[in-house]
N, C-alpha and C positions, 0 to 999 in steps of 0.2 A: 552423772552421779547415780549409783544404784539406789533403788527405793528400800526403805526399811521394811522389815516384815510387817510391822503394824500398819504402815501406809499401804502396802500391797494388800493386806487383809481388808482394810477399809474400802479400797478400790474394788476388790472382788465382791464385797458385800453390796456396794453401790450398783455394780453391774448386774448382780443377781436381782436386786430390787427393781431396776429398770426393766429387765427382761420379764419380770412378773406382769408388767403392764400388757405386754404382747401375748404372753402365754395364758395367764389367768384371766385378766380383765377382758381382752378382746377375743382370743380364741376359745376360751371356756366360758365366757360371759359371766364371770364371777365378779360382779360389780362391787361387792363388799370389800374386796382387796384394795380398792382405790383409797379408802380411808387409812389403810395400813401403810401404803407406800408413798402417799403424798402428804406433805406438811399442810396443816389446816389453812395457812396463809400463802400457799404456793402462788407464784407469779406465772401466769400462763400467757405465752405469746403465740398468736395465731394470725396468719395473713387474712383470713376471712373475718374473724371476730375482734381482732385487735388484742391489746394486752389488758388482762384483768387479774385481780388478786382473789385468792380463795379457792378451796377445793371445789366449791360449787361451780366455778368458772370452768374447771376441767370437766366436771360431770356434764355441764351444759354442752361443751364442745363435743364430747363423746356422744351425748344424746342426739346432737344434730346429725352426726354420721350414722348412728344406730337407726334413726328414723328413716334416713334416706337409703341406707345400705344395710338392712337387717342381716344379722348373722355373717357380717363380713369377717374375713380371716386375714392373718398377716404371717408372713414368713420372714424370720430374722436372718439376714446374711452375715452380719458382723456386728460385734459390740466392742467398743474400745473405751477403757477407763483411763483417765489421766487427771491427777489432782482431785478436785471435788466434782469433776464432770464425767459423764458417760455419753458417748455418741453411739447411736444405733442405726445401722443401715438396714432397711427392710423393704418388703413389697406387700402392698395390700391387694387382696383379691375380693371383689364384691360384685353384687348385682343391684342395679338401680331400680328399686321397687317402691321408693317413697319420694315425695316431692323434694326438690333441691333447688334453691335460689330461683324460685318461680317456675321451674321446669317440672311438669308432671312426670311420674315414673315412666321410664322408657323400656325397662326390662333388659337393658344392655348390661353385659358383663364388662367390668373395668379391671385393669391391672395398673396400679399406681405405685411407683417407687418413692421412697422417702428416706430422709436422714434427719433424725431428731436428736436434740441435745437436752440433757438433763443436768441440772446442778443440784448437788446434794448438800444438806446440812443436817447434822445429827441423825444420819441414817435414813432420812426421808427426802423425797424430791421437793426442793425448795423453789426451783425455777424450771420451766419447760418451754422449749421452742419447737413448734411443729413446722417442719420444712418438707412436707410431701410435695410431689410434683403436681401442683394444682393446675398448671396450664395443661398438662397431659390429661388430667381428670376432666377438665372442662372441654377439651377437644374430643375425648372419647364419648362424652355425653351430648356432643353437638352444640354446646354453648359458646364455643370458641372455634373459629376457623383454623384448620391446620395450615401451616405455612406451605405455600406452593413453590415448587422448584422454579428457578430461573427468574 
């Protein structure tokens, strides 16, 4: 069934808001945009920190990565909107210059792929799932052994 113009417009607005996270908040380091695009009671799901409610939970998660990988950048490969959700396929590029999970800075450059899901309500991100390739990140930092062939 084709989408109505109104539904398509909402989905495009949601996609634009999700992409602001990568372009403005991460790549341009404009942290004030967080309060514009996230609902105050957003539910944040993260494999490292668990699930927490509130925009402070997202700011804390981003702060963890900012402290470990200052000035990291992200390239968005694809964004798809359906219903009240937006999925974004992306790649992070960073250098490990801060402590992370007990590991002192290594100076290593890392490239980490990710797929994140955003659920929107009233034009703001109401729920966020971070699904970056954490195993690859840990292997690149030397915290997890890479699988050996055979």
